[in-house]
N, C-alpha and C positions, 0 to 999 in steps of 0.2 A: 396532496402531492403537488409540489411546486413545479410549474411548467413555465416555459418561456414563450408560449404561443407559437407562431409561425417560425420564429427564429431558432427554436429548439430550447433545450433546458438552460436555466440560468447557470452561468459558470462564475466561480469565485476565483480571483487571482490572488495567490499568496507567494511570498518569497520564502525559499528554503535554502539551506546550505547543503550542497552535495559535494562530497570530497573536498570540503573547505571552500568551495566557490559558490557564490550566490546565484541562484536561478529562480525564475518565477514559473509557477505551475498554475494552470487553469483547470479546475475540476468542479463538479457539482458539489453543493453543500453536503449532500448525503455521503459522497465519497470522502470528503474531508473529515466528516464526523466518524466514519468507519475507520479511517486511517488513525485518527486520534484515539479511538477506542482500542485498536490493536496495540498502539504504542503504550497506552496505559497498562494493558494486560501484560505486555512483554517487558515493561519497565525500560522502554527505549524512547528516545526523542524522535520526532518526525524527521529531523535531519539525519539521524543514525539509520533509520529504516530506509529512507530514500537513498542514502549513500550505498547501503547494501544492495538494494534493487538495482541501482545504477551500475554497480560493479559487475552485475550478472547479465544485463539486458542485451549486450551486444549491439546490433544495429537497430533494435526496436526503440520506439518512442518511449521516453521515460514516463510520461503521463499514462499512456496505454499500459505499460508494464506495471505501474502502481495499481491500476484498476484490476488487471488480471491477478496480481498478487492478493488483493483484497478478496476477490471471489474465491481464490484458491485457499486462502486462510480460513474463511468461514466454511467452505465445503469440507476441508480437512477436519475442522472442529466438529461438524455435524457427523462426519464419518467416525470420529473417535468418541462420540456421545458426550461432548462437552469440552470445557477448557480446564487446564491445570490451575489450581488456586494460588500456588506460590511459585515464584521464580519463572524464568523463561521456559516456555513450553516447547515440547517437540513439535507442536503444531507450527511454530514459527519457521523452523528449519525445513520442515516438510513442505510448507506452502511456498517458501522461497525456491526450494528445489523443483517443485512442480511447475511453478509459475514462470520463473526466470532461471533455468538451470545454468550452471557455470559451463562455459565452453571449454572443451578439452584442447 
């Protein structure tokens, strides 16, 4: 397990486009890997999923919202006993709704 010692975990900074604008996000490598895996499963780009999360997060921090989404996605998958093999899964929508619900 990678650690950063007294400073905390190692964070990796990457640029993404959210709603067409470039922004940088700092997250742990494991979080980046998890986000990439979700995007591959759902046939979406990191930019697309980050834009969807951004559109729902309200005043919450984008990076924190992405982390919560990832946890929600995998918890939903475990609750549904696995992932769909083809096409976007209902897990994606459920995880988004649970992690970053749309404000009314």
